N, CA, C, O and the ligand as a Tripos MOL2 file, in Angstrom:
@<TRIPOS>MOLECULE
protein
  277   275    70     0     0
PROTEIN
NO_CHARGES

@<TRIPOS>ATOM
      1 N          48.3820  183.6170   60.3600 N.3       1 MET1
      2 CA         47.7010  184.6940   61.1750 C.3       1 MET1
      3 C          47.8920  184.5080   62.6280 C.2       1 MET1
      4 O          47.7680  183.3930   63.1340 O.2       1 MET1
      5 N          48.1910  185.5610   63.3200 N.am      2 GLU2
      6 CA         48.4300  185.3990   64.7660 C.3       2 GLU2
      7 C          47.1480  185.2980   65.5460 C.2       2 GLU2
      8 O          46.2260  186.0750   65.2930 O.2       2 GLU2
      9 N          47.0370  184.3490   66.5130 N.am      3 MET3
     10 CA         45.8650  184.1870   67.2460 C.3       3 MET3
     11 C          46.0170  185.0810   68.5620 C.2       3 MET3
     12 O          46.9640  184.9790   69.3400 O.2       3 MET3
     13 N          44.9460  185.9760   68.7000 N.am      4 VAL4
     14 CA         44.9470  186.8360   69.7600 C.3       4 VAL4
     15 C          43.9630  186.3720   70.8650 C.2       4 VAL4
     16 O          42.8080  186.0730   70.5650 O.2       4 VAL4
     17 N          44.3950  186.3150   72.0860 N.am      5 GLY5
     18 CA         43.5070  185.8970   73.1490 C.3       5 GLY5
     19 C          43.7420  186.7360   74.4020 C.2       5 GLY5
     20 O          44.7020  187.4950   74.5310 O.2       5 GLY5
     21 N          42.7590  186.5330   75.3460 N.am      6 GLU6
     22 CA         42.8360  187.2740   76.6180 C.3       6 GLU6
     23 C          42.9290  186.2270   77.7500 C.2       6 GLU6
     24 O          42.4300  185.1090   77.6170 O.2       6 GLU6
     25 N          43.5640  186.6070   78.8410 N.am      7 LYS7
     26 CA         43.6520  185.7370   80.0510 C.3       7 LYS7
     27 C          43.3970  186.5760   81.2410 C.2       7 LYS7
     28 O          43.9650  187.6610   81.3660 O.2       7 LYS7
     29 N          42.5540  186.1130   82.1360 N.am      8 LYS8
     30 CA         42.2710  186.8520   83.3690 C.3       8 LYS8
     31 C          42.1290  185.8900   84.5880 C.2       8 LYS8
     32 O          41.9300  184.6830   84.4550 O.2       8 LYS8
     33 N          42.2480  186.5170   85.7720 N.am      9 ASN9
     34 CA         41.9470  185.7140   86.9750 C.3       9 ASN9
     35 C          40.4710  185.5330   87.1300 C.2       9 ASN9
     36 O          39.6780  186.4580   86.9540 O.2       9 ASN9
     37 N          40.1220  184.3210   87.4620 N.am     10 GLY10
     38 CA         38.5990  183.9900   87.6230 C.3      10 GLY10
     39 C          38.4570  182.7910   88.5550 C.2      10 GLY10
     40 O          39.4160  182.3130   89.1620 O.2      10 GLY10
     41 N          37.2920  182.3630   88.6290 N.am     11 ALA11
     42 CA         36.9640  181.1160   89.4410 C.3      11 ALA11
     43 C          36.2260  180.1700   88.5780 C.2      11 ALA11
     44 O          35.4110  180.5860   87.7540 O.2      11 ALA11
     45 N          36.4840  178.8920   88.7390 N.am     12 CYS12
     46 CA         35.8540  177.7890   87.9330 C.3      12 CYS12
     47 C          34.9150  177.0600   88.9000 C.2      12 CYS12
     48 O          35.3030  176.7090   90.0140 O.2      12 CYS12
     49 N          33.6860  176.8430   88.4580 N.am     13 ARG13
     50 CA         32.6690  176.1740   89.2420 C.3      13 ARG13
     51 C          32.8820  174.6060   89.1140 C.2      13 ARG13
     52 O          32.3650  173.8430   89.9300 O.2      13 ARG13
     53 N          33.6300  174.1730   88.1060 N.am     14 THR14
     54 CA         33.8570  172.7530   87.9390 C.3      14 THR14
     55 C          35.0840  172.3340   88.7960 C.2      14 THR14
     56 O          35.0220  171.3300   89.5060 O.2      14 THR14
     57 N          36.1370  173.0640   88.7310 N.am     15 CYS15
     58 CA         37.3810  172.8360   89.5600 C.3      15 CYS15
     59 C          37.1370  173.3230   91.0220 C.2      15 CYS15
     60 O          37.8490  172.8930   91.9290 O.2      15 CYS15
     61 N          36.1610  174.1960   91.2490 N.am     16 ILE16
     62 CA         35.9010  174.7160   92.5680 C.3      16 ILE16
     63 C          37.0570  175.3680   93.2030 C.2      16 ILE16
     64 O          37.3950  175.1180   94.3600 O.2      16 ILE16
     65 N          37.6960  176.2600   92.3900 N.am     17 LYS17
     66 CA         38.8790  176.9670   92.8440 C.3      17 LYS17
     67 C          39.1960  178.2260   91.9140 C.2      17 LYS17
     68 O          38.6290  178.3700   90.8310 O.2      17 LYS17
     69 N          40.0850  179.0760   92.3790 N.am     18 HIS18
     70 CA         40.4640  180.1760   91.5220 C.3      18 HIS18
     71 C          41.4910  179.6620   90.4240 C.2      18 HIS18
     72 O          42.4810  178.9850   90.7030 O.2      18 HIS18
     73 N          41.1690  180.0280   89.2550 N.am     19 VAL19
     74 CA         41.9730  179.6970   88.1310 C.3      19 VAL19
     75 C          42.1910  180.7570   87.1520 C.2      19 VAL19
     76 O          41.5840  181.8180   87.2960 O.2      19 VAL19
     77 N          43.0090  180.5860   86.1490 N.am     20 PHE20
     78 CA         43.0580  181.5740   85.0370 C.3      20 PHE20
     79 C          41.9310  181.1730   84.0490 C.2      20 PHE20
     80 O          41.6980  179.9880   83.8140 O.2      20 PHE20
     81 N          41.2450  182.1760   83.4820 N.am     21 VAL21
     82 CA         40.2470  181.8720   82.4640 C.3      21 VAL21
     83 C          40.7200  182.6310   81.1780 C.2      21 VAL21
     84 O          41.3770  183.6700   81.2540 O.2      21 VAL21
     85 N          40.3620  182.0760   80.0350 N.am     22 PHE22
     86 CA         40.7500  182.6880   78.7910 C.3      22 PHE22
     87 C          39.6210  182.7440   77.7130 C.2      22 PHE22
     88 O          38.6000  182.0650   77.8280 O.2      22 PHE22
     89 N          39.8230  183.4930   76.7720 N.am     23 ARG23
     90 CA         38.8780  183.4980   75.6460 C.3      23 ARG23
     91 C          39.7020  183.9970   74.3840 C.2      23 ARG23
     92 O          40.6520  184.7760   74.4620 O.2      23 ARG23
     93 N          39.2400  183.4750   73.2770 N.am     24 LYS24
     94 CA         39.8360  183.8660   72.0210 C.3      24 LYS24
     95 C          39.5810  185.2880   71.7080 C.2      24 LYS24
     96 O          38.4400  185.6980   71.9180 O.2      24 LYS24
     97 N          40.4510  186.0890   71.2470 N.am     25 GLY25
     98 CA         40.1880  187.5200   70.9260 C.3      25 GLY25
     99 C          39.6140  187.6200   69.6000 C.2      25 GLY25
    100 O          39.6330  186.6520   68.8390 O.2      25 GLY25
    101 N          39.0880  188.7700   69.2690 N.am     26 THR26
    102 CA         38.4700  189.0890   67.9810 C.3      26 THR26
    103 C          39.5300  189.8960   67.1440 C.2      26 THR26
    104 O          40.1440  190.8580   67.6040 O.2      26 THR26
    105 N          39.6790  189.4150   65.8930 N.am     27 ASN27
    106 CA         40.6600  190.1090   65.0280 C.3      27 ASN27
    107 C          39.9380  191.3780   64.4950 C.2      27 ASN27
    108 O          39.2610  191.3390   63.4680 O.2      27 ASN27
    109 N          40.1120  192.5160   65.2410 N.am     28 HIS28
    110 CA         39.4590  193.7070   64.8520 C.3      28 HIS28
    111 C          39.9930  194.3340   63.5320 C.2      28 HIS28
    112 O          39.2470  194.9670   62.7850 O.2      28 HIS28
    113 N          41.2730  194.1390   63.2820 N.am     29 LEU29
    114 CA         41.8740  194.6990   62.0130 C.3      29 LEU29
    115 C          41.2450  194.0090   60.8290 C.2      29 LEU29
    116 O          40.9340  194.6450   59.8220 O.2      29 LEU29
    117 N          41.0580  192.7210   60.9450 N.am     30 LEU30
    118 CA         40.4100  191.9300   59.8600 C.3      30 LEU30
    119 C          38.9700  192.4520   59.5740 C.2      30 LEU30
    120 O          38.5480  192.7010   58.4450 O.2      30 LEU30
    121 N          38.2650  192.5870   60.7320 N.am     31 HIS31
    122 CA         36.8800  193.0260   60.6320 C.3      31 HIS31
    123 C          36.7110  194.4520   60.1010 C.2      31 HIS31
    124 O          35.7450  194.7720   59.4080 O.2      31 HIS31
    125 N          37.7230  195.3250   60.4650 N.am     32 LEU32
    126 CA         37.7010  196.7070   59.9780 C.3      32 LEU32
    127 C          37.8900  196.7190   58.4680 C.2      32 LEU32
    128 O          37.2020  197.4630   57.7700 O.2      32 LEU32
    129 N          38.8040  195.9150   57.9550 N.am     33 THR33
    130 CA         39.0870  195.7370   56.5480 C.3      33 THR33
    131 C          37.7940  195.2890   55.8100 C.2      33 THR33
    132 O          37.3910  195.8850   54.8100 O.2      33 THR33
    133 N          37.1930  194.2640   56.3220 N.am     34 LEU34
    134 CA         35.9660  193.7260   55.7440 C.3      34 LEU34
    135 C          34.7750  194.7330   55.7350 C.2      34 LEU34
    136 O          33.9580  194.7800   54.8160 O.2      34 LEU34
    137 N          34.7460  195.5380   56.8410 N.am     35 THR35
    138 CA         33.6490  196.5720   56.9160 C.3      35 THR35
    139 C          33.8370  197.5980   55.8320 C.2      35 THR35
    140 O          32.8940  197.9870   55.1430 O.2      35 THR35
    141 N          35.0970  198.0390   55.6880 N.am     36 VAL36
    142 CA         35.4480  199.0720   54.5570 C.3      36 VAL36
    143 C          35.0850  198.4940   53.1520 C.2      36 VAL36
    144 O          34.4710  199.1550   52.3150 O.2      36 VAL36
    145 N          35.5020  197.2360   52.9590 N.am     37 MET37
    146 CA         35.3320  196.5540   51.6960 C.3      37 MET37
    147 C          33.8110  196.3610   51.3640 C.2      37 MET37
    148 O          33.4290  196.4300   50.1950 O.2      37 MET37
    149 N          32.9570  196.1220   52.3860 N.am     38 THR38
    150 CA         31.5450  195.8450   52.1100 C.3      38 THR38
    151 C          30.7000  197.2060   52.3570 C.2      38 THR38
    152 O          29.4730  197.1540   52.4370 O.2      38 THR38
    153 N          31.3490  198.3190   52.4630 N.am     39 PHE39
    154 CA         30.6840  199.6220   52.6800 C.3      39 PHE39
    155 C          29.8650  199.6160   53.9710 C.2      39 PHE39
    156 O          28.7870  200.2080   54.0270 O.2      39 PHE39
    157 N          30.3770  198.9440   55.0150 N.am     40 GLY40
    158 CA         29.6760  199.0200   56.2960 C.3      40 GLY40
    159 C          28.8070  197.8330   56.6310 C.2      40 GLY40
    160 O          28.4530  197.6410   57.7940 O.2      40 GLY40
    161 N          28.4420  197.0030   55.6110 N.am     41 VAL41
    162 CA         27.5510  195.9380   55.8260 C.3      41 VAL41
    163 C          28.1030  194.9240   56.7980 C.2      41 VAL41
    164 O          27.3440  194.3200   57.5560 O.2      41 VAL41
    165 N          29.4580  194.7150   56.7950 N.am     42 TRP42
    166 CA         30.0960  193.7580   57.6810 C.3      42 TRP42
    167 C          30.0730  194.1370   59.1120 C.2      42 TRP42
    168 O          30.2330  193.2910   59.9920 O.2      42 TRP42
    169 N          29.8800  195.3770   59.3590 N.am     43 SER43
    170 CA         29.8470  195.8370   60.8180 C.3      43 SER43
    171 C          28.7410  195.1740   61.6170 C.2      43 SER43
    172 O          28.8400  195.0520   62.8380 O.2      43 SER43
    173 N          27.6590  194.7350   60.9160 N.am     44 ILE44
    174 CA         26.5970  194.0130   61.6390 C.3      44 ILE44
    175 C          27.0990  192.6480   62.1000 C.2      44 ILE44
    176 O          26.8310  192.2560   63.2360 O.2      44 ILE44
    177 N          27.8070  191.9240   61.2670 N.am     45 ILE45
    178 CA         28.4380  190.6260   61.5660 C.3      45 ILE45
    179 C          29.4580  190.8580   62.6860 C.2      45 ILE45
    180 O          29.4940  190.1230   63.6720 O.2      45 ILE45
    181 N          30.2510  191.8510   62.5200 N.am     46 TRP46
    182 CA         31.3280  192.1990   63.5240 C.3      46 TRP46
    183 C          30.6600  192.4360   64.8780 C.2      46 TRP46
    184 O          31.2090  192.0080   65.8930 O.2      46 TRP46
    185 N          29.5080  193.0940   64.9420 N.am     47 LEU47
    186 CA         28.8540  193.3790   66.1850 C.3      47 LEU47
    187 C          28.3600  192.0770   66.8130 C.2      47 LEU47
    188 O          28.4950  191.8640   68.0180 O.2      47 LEU47
    189 N          27.7640  191.1800   65.9460 N.am     48 LEU48
    190 CA         27.2180  189.8960   66.4720 C.3      48 LEU48
    191 C          28.3960  189.0860   67.0260 C.2      48 LEU48
    192 O          28.2550  188.5050   68.1010 O.2      48 LEU48
    193 N          29.5020  189.0190   66.3790 N.am     49 ILE49
    194 CA         30.6800  188.2410   66.8670 C.3      49 ILE49
    195 C          31.1900  188.8440   68.1600 C.2      49 ILE49
    196 O          31.5090  188.1020   69.0900 O.2      49 ILE49
    197 N          31.2780  190.1260   68.2520 N.am     50 SER50
    198 CA         31.7480  190.7760   69.4450 C.3      50 SER50
    199 C          30.8050  190.4620   70.7010 C.2      50 SER50
    200 O          31.2720  190.2160   71.8130 O.2      50 SER50
    201 N          29.4950  190.4920   70.4330 N.am     51 LEU51
    202 CA         28.5410  190.2420   71.4700 C.3      51 LEU51
    203 C          28.6660  188.7370   71.9280 C.2      51 LEU51
    204 O          28.6190  188.4400   73.1220 O.2      51 LEU51
    205 N          28.8180  187.8590   70.9900 N.am     52 ASN52
    206 CA         28.9680  186.4310   71.2930 C.3      52 ASN52
    207 C          30.2170  186.1560   72.0840 C.2      52 ASN52
    208 O          30.2760  185.1820   72.8340 O.2      52 ASN52
    209 N          31.2480  187.0240   71.9250 N.am     53 LYS53
    210 CA         32.5040  186.7600   72.6100 C.3      53 LYS53
    211 C          32.3870  187.1750   74.1030 C.2      53 LYS53
    212 O          33.2670  186.8220   74.8890 O.2      53 LYS53
    213 N          31.4010  187.8610   74.4860 N.am     54 LEU54
    214 CA         31.3530  188.3560   75.8540 C.3      54 LEU54
    215 C          31.0820  187.1850   76.8500 C.2      54 LEU54
    216 O          31.4370  187.2950   78.0240 O.2      54 LEU54
    217 N          30.4790  186.1060   76.4060 N.am     55 GLY55
    218 CA         30.2280  185.0190   77.2890 C.3      55 GLY55
    219 C          31.1780  183.8080   77.0280 C.2      55 GLY55
    220 O          30.9200  182.6660   77.4060 O.2      55 GLY55
    221 N          32.3030  184.1710   76.3440 N.am     56 GLY56
    222 CA         33.2260  183.0840   75.8210 C.3      56 GLY56
    223 C          34.2790  182.6980   76.7840 C.2      56 GLY56
    224 O          35.1990  181.9770   76.3990 O.2      56 GLY56
    225 N          34.2180  183.1380   78.0640 N.am     57 TRP57
    226 CA         35.3640  182.7930   78.9850 C.3      57 TRP57
    227 C          35.2730  181.2960   79.3900 C.2      57 TRP57
    228 O          34.2100  180.7330   79.6540 O.2      57 TRP57
    229 N          36.4990  180.7070   79.4110 N.am     58 ARG58
    230 CA         36.5610  179.2900   79.7970 C.3      58 ARG58
    231 C          37.7210  179.0420   80.7240 C.2      58 ARG58
    232 O          38.7330  179.7420   80.6670 O.2      58 ARG58
    233 N          37.5830  178.0670   81.5610 N.am     59 CYS59
    234 CA         38.6580  177.6410   82.5420 C.3      59 CYS59
    235 C          39.8850  177.1920   81.7290 C.2      59 CYS59
    236 O          39.7470  176.4920   80.7250 O.2      59 CYS59
    237 N          41.1230  177.6130   82.1870 N.am     60 ILE60
    238 CA         42.3190  177.2570   81.4510 C.3      60 ILE60
    239 C          42.7500  175.7960   81.8930 C.2      60 ILE60
    240 O          43.5880  175.2000   81.2170 O.2      60 ILE60
    241 N          42.2020  175.2220   82.9960 N.am     61 GLU61
    242 CA         42.5570  173.9580   83.4430 C.3      61 GLU61
    243 C          41.6880  172.8610   82.9000 C.2      61 GLU61
    244 O          42.2170  171.8790   82.3790 O.2      61 GLU61
    245 N          40.3360  172.9780   82.9960 N.am     62 CYS62
    246 CA         39.4630  171.9550   82.5500 C.3      62 CYS62
    247 C          38.5840  172.3390   81.2700 C.2      62 CYS62
    248 O          37.8960  171.4910   80.7010 O.2      62 CYS62
    249 N          38.6460  173.5820   80.8810 N.am     63 GLY63
    250 CA         37.9510  174.0440   79.6700 C.3      63 GLY63
    251 C          36.5230  174.2530   79.8370 C.2      63 GLY63
    252 O          35.8120  174.4450   78.8510 O.2      63 GLY63
    253 N          36.0010  174.2270   81.1530 N.am     64 SER64
    254 CA         34.5910  174.4890   81.3360 C.3      64 SER64
    255 C          34.2740  175.9620   81.1770 C.2      64 SER64
    256 O          35.0790  176.8450   81.4750 O.2      64 SER64
    257 N          33.0220  176.1910   80.6770 N.am     65 SER65
    258 CA         32.5340  177.5620   80.5370 C.3      65 SER65
    259 C          31.7740  178.0170   81.7230 C.2      65 SER65
    260 O          31.2360  179.1240   81.7050 O.2      65 SER65
    261 N          31.6870  177.1650   82.8460 N.am     66 GLU66
    262 CA         31.1290  177.5050   84.1000 C.3      66 GLU66
    263 C          32.1250  178.2790   84.9580 C.2      66 GLU66
    264 O          32.5980  177.7970   85.9870 O.2      66 GLU66
    265 N          32.4220  179.4690   84.5110 N.am     67 VAL67
    266 CA         33.3810  180.3320   85.2450 C.3      67 VAL67
    267 C          32.8060  181.7280   85.5370 C.2      67 VAL67
    268 O          31.8460  182.1730   84.9070 O.2      67 VAL67
    269 N          33.4010  182.3670   86.4710 N.am     68 ARG68
    270 CA         33.0500  183.7740   86.7310 C.3      68 ARG68
    271 C          34.3700  184.5490   86.9190 C.2      68 ARG68
    272 O          35.3900  183.9800   87.3080 O.2      68 ARG68
    273 N          34.3180  185.8720   86.6290 N.am     69 LEU69
    274 CA         35.4940  186.6610   86.7450 C.3      69 LEU69
    275 C          35.6130  187.3970   88.0330 C.2      69 LEU69
    276 O          36.5910  188.1130   88.2470 O.2      69 LEU69
    277 ZN         37.9930  174.2770   85.7380 Zn       70 ZN70
@<TRIPOS>BOND
     1     1     2 1
     2     2     3 1
     3     3     4 2
     4     3     5 am
     5     5     6 1
     6     6     7 1
     7     7     8 2
     8     7     9 am
     9     9    10 1
    10    10    11 1
    11    11    12 2
    12    11    13 am
    13    13    14 1
    14    14    15 1
    15    15    16 2
    16    15    17 am
    17    17    18 1
    18    18    19 1
    19    19    20 2
    20    19    21 am
    21    21    22 1
    22    22    23 1
    23    23    24 2
    24    23    25 am
    25    25    26 1
    26    26    27 1
    27    27    28 2
    28    27    29 am
    29    29    30 1
    30    30    31 1
    31    31    32 2
    32    31    33 am
    33    33    34 1
    34    34    35 1
    35    35    36 2
    36    35    37 am
    37    37    38 1
    38    38    39 1
    39    39    40 2
    40    39    41 am
    41    41    42 1
    42    42    43 1
    43    43    44 2
    44    43    45 am
    45    45    46 1
    46    46    47 1
    47    47    48 2
    48    47    49 am
    49    49    50 1
    50    50    51 1
    51    51    52 2
    52    51    53 am
    53    53    54 1
    54    54    55 1
    55    55    56 2
    56    55    57 am
    57    57    58 1
    58    58    59 1
    59    59    60 2
    60    59    61 am
    61    61    62 1
    62    62    63 1
    63    63    64 2
    64    63    65 am
    65    65    66 1
    66    66    67 1
    67    67    68 2
    68    67    69 am
    69    69    70 1
    70    70    71 1
    71    71    72 2
    72    71    73 am
    73    73    74 1
    74    74    75 1
    75    75    76 2
    76    75    77 am
    77    77    78 1
    78    78    79 1
    79    79    80 2
    80    79    81 am
    81    81    82 1
    82    82    83 1
    83    83    84 2
    84    83    85 am
    85    85    86 1
    86    86    87 1
    87    87    88 2
    88    87    89 am
    89    89    90 1
    90    90    91 1
    91    91    92 2
    92    91    93 am
    93    93    94 1
    94    94    95 1
    95    95    96 2
    96    95    97 am
    97    97    98 1
    98    98    99 1
    99    99   100 2
   100    99   101 am
   101   101   102 1
   102   102   103 1
   103   103   104 2
   104   103   105 am
   105   105   106 1
   106   106   107 1
   107   107   108 2
   108   107   109 am
   109   109   110 1
   110   110   111 1
   111   111   112 2
   112   111   113 am
   113   113   114 1
   114   114   115 1
   115   115   116 2
   116   115   117 am
   117   117   118 1
   118   118   119 1
   119   119   120 2
   120   119   121 am
   121   121   122 1
   122   122   123 1
   123   123   124 2
   124   123   125 am
   125   125   126 1
   126   126   127 1
   127   127   128 2
   128   127   129 am
   129   129   130 1
   130   130   131 1
   131   131   132 2
   132   131   133 am
   133   133   134 1
   134   134   135 1
   135   135   136 2
   136   135   137 am
   137   137   138 1
   138   138   139 1
   139   139   140 2
   140   139   141 am
   141   141   142 1
   142   142   143 1
   143   143   144 2
   144   143   145 am
   145   145   146 1
   146   146   147 1
   147   147   148 2
   148   147   149 am
   149   149   150 1
   150   150   151 1
   151   151   152 2
   152   151   153 am
   153   153   154 1
   154   154   155 1
   155   155   156 2
   156   155   157 am
   157   157   158 1
   158   158   159 1
   159   159   160 2
   160   159   161 am
   161   161   162 1
   162   162   163 1
   163   163   164 2
   164   163   165 am
   165   165   166 1
   166   166   167 1
   167   167   168 2
   168   167   169 am
   169   169   170 1
   170   170   171 1
   171   171   172 2
   172   171   173 am
   173   173   174 1
   174   174   175 1
   175   175   176 2
   176   175   177 am
   177   177   178 1
   178   178   179 1
   179   179   180 2
   180   179   181 am
   181   181   182 1
   182   182   183 1
   183   183   184 2
   184   183   185 am
   185   185   186 1
   186   186   187 1
   187   187   188 2
   188   187   189 am
   189   189   190 1
   190   190   191 1
   191   191   192 2
   192   191   193 am
   193   193   194 1
   194   194   195 1
   195   195   196 2
   196   195   197 am
   197   197   198 1
   198   198   199 1
   199   199   200 2
   200   199   201 am
   201   201   202 1
   202   202   203 1
   203   203   204 2
   204   203   205 am
   205   205   206 1
   206   206   207 1
   207   207   208 2
   208   207   209 am
   209   209   210 1
   210   210   211 1
   211   211   212 2
   212   211   213 am
   213   213   214 1
   214   214   215 1
   215   215   216 2
   216   215   217 am
   217   217   218 1
   218   218   219 1
   219   219   220 2
   220   219   221 am
   221   221   222 1
   222   222   223 1
   223   223   224 2
   224   223   225 am
   225   225   226 1
   226   226   227 1
   227   227   228 2
   228   227   229 am
   229   229   230 1
   230   230   231 1
   231   231   232 2
   232   231   233 am
   233   233   234 1
   234   234   235 1
   235   235   236 2
   236   235   237 am
   237   237   238 1
   238   238   239 1
   239   239   240 2
   240   239   241 am
   241   241   242 1
   242   242   243 1
   243   243   244 2
   244   243   245 am
   245   245   246 1
   246   246   247 1
   247   247   248 2
   248   247   249 am
   249   249   250 1
   250   250   251 1
   251   251   252 2
   252   251   253 am
   253   253   254 1
   254   254   255 1
   255   255   256 2
   256   255   257 am
   257   257   258 1
   258   258   259 1
   259   259   260 2
   260   259   261 am
   261   261   262 1
   262   262   263 1
   263   263   264 2
   264   263   265 am
   265   265   266 1
   266   266   267 1
   267   267   268 2
   268   267   269 am
   269   269   270 1
   270   270   271 1
   271   271   272 2
   272   271   273 am
   273   273   274 1
   274   274   275 1
   275   275   276 2
@<TRIPOS>SUBSTRUCTURE
     1 MET1         2 RESIDUE 1 A MET
     2 GLU2         6 RESIDUE 1 A GLU
     3 MET3        10 RESIDUE 1 A MET
     4 VAL4        14 RESIDUE 1 A VAL
     5 GLY5        18 RESIDUE 1 A GLY
     6 GLU6        22 RESIDUE 1 A GLU
     7 LYS7        26 RESIDUE 1 A LYS
     8 LYS8        30 RESIDUE 1 A LYS
     9 ASN9        34 RESIDUE 1 A ASN
    10 GLY10       38 RESIDUE 1 A GLY
    11 ALA11       42 RESIDUE 1 A ALA
    12 CYS12       46 RESIDUE 1 A CYS
    13 ARG13       50 RESIDUE 1 A ARG
    14 THR14       54 RESIDUE 1 A THR
    15 CYS15       58 RESIDUE 1 A CYS
    16 ILE16       62 RESIDUE 1 A ILE
    17 LYS17       66 RESIDUE 1 A LYS
    18 HIS18       70 RESIDUE 1 A HIS
    19 VAL19       74 RESIDUE 1 A VAL
    20 PHE20       78 RESIDUE 1 A PHE
    21 VAL21       82 RESIDUE 1 A VAL
    22 PHE22       86 RESIDUE 1 A PHE
    23 ARG23       90 RESIDUE 1 A ARG
    24 LYS24       94 RESIDUE 1 A LYS
    25 GLY25       98 RESIDUE 1 A GLY
    26 THR26      102 RESIDUE 1 A THR
    27 ASN27      106 RESIDUE 1 A ASN
    28 HIS28      110 RESIDUE 1 A HIS
    29 LEU29      114 RESIDUE 1 A LEU
    30 LEU30      118 RESIDUE 1 A LEU
    31 HIS31      122 RESIDUE 1 A HIS
    32 LEU32      126 RESIDUE 1 A LEU
    33 THR33      130 RESIDUE 1 A THR
    34 LEU34      134 RESIDUE 1 A LEU
    35 THR35      138 RESIDUE 1 A THR
    36 VAL36      142 RESIDUE 1 A VAL
    37 MET37      146 RESIDUE 1 A MET
    38 THR38      150 RESIDUE 1 A THR
    39 PHE39      154 RESIDUE 1 A PHE
    40 GLY40      158 RESIDUE 1 A GLY
    41 VAL41      162 RESIDUE 1 A VAL
    42 TRP42      166 RESIDUE 1 A TRP
    43 SER43      170 RESIDUE 1 A SER
    44 ILE44      174 RESIDUE 1 A ILE
    45 ILE45      178 RESIDUE 1 A ILE
    46 TRP46      182 RESIDUE 1 A TRP
    47 LEU47      186 RESIDUE 1 A LEU
    48 LEU48      190 RESIDUE 1 A LEU
    49 ILE49      194 RESIDUE 1 A ILE
    50 SER50      198 RESIDUE 1 A SER
    51 LEU51      202 RESIDUE 1 A LEU
    52 ASN52      206 RESIDUE 1 A ASN
    53 LYS53      210 RESIDUE 1 A LYS
    54 LEU54      214 RESIDUE 1 A LEU
    55 GLY55      218 RESIDUE 1 A GLY
    56 GLY56      222 RESIDUE 1 A GLY
    57 TRP57      226 RESIDUE 1 A TRP
    58 ARG58      230 RESIDUE 1 A ARG
    59 CYS59      234 RESIDUE 1 A CYS
    60 ILE60      238 RESIDUE 1 A ILE
    61 GLU61      242 RESIDUE 1 A GLU
    62 CYS62      246 RESIDUE 1 A CYS
    63 GLY63      250 RESIDUE 1 A GLY
    64 SER64      254 RESIDUE 1 A SER
    65 SER65      258 RESIDUE 1 A SER
    66 GLU66      262 RESIDUE 1 A GLU
    67 VAL67      266 RESIDUE 1 A VAL
    68 ARG68      270 RESIDUE 1 A ARG
    69 LEU69      274 RESIDUE 1 A LEU
    70 ZN70       277 GROUP 0 **** ****
């Protein structure tokens, strides 16, 4: 399975400089399939995973989550 991720320009508080920040993407096709198979029940889990991903940005150089976009 292919890993989907995002990369953006950001700033790291640990490195104290501008760096690239990244986060792992959500496999929406997989979640859509599971939602259909469970008659919509899975959409609750899908929502929780999506919300959790919002704060998942990390510095590409040191791995710190103390970053801003
Ligand atoms: Zn850093």
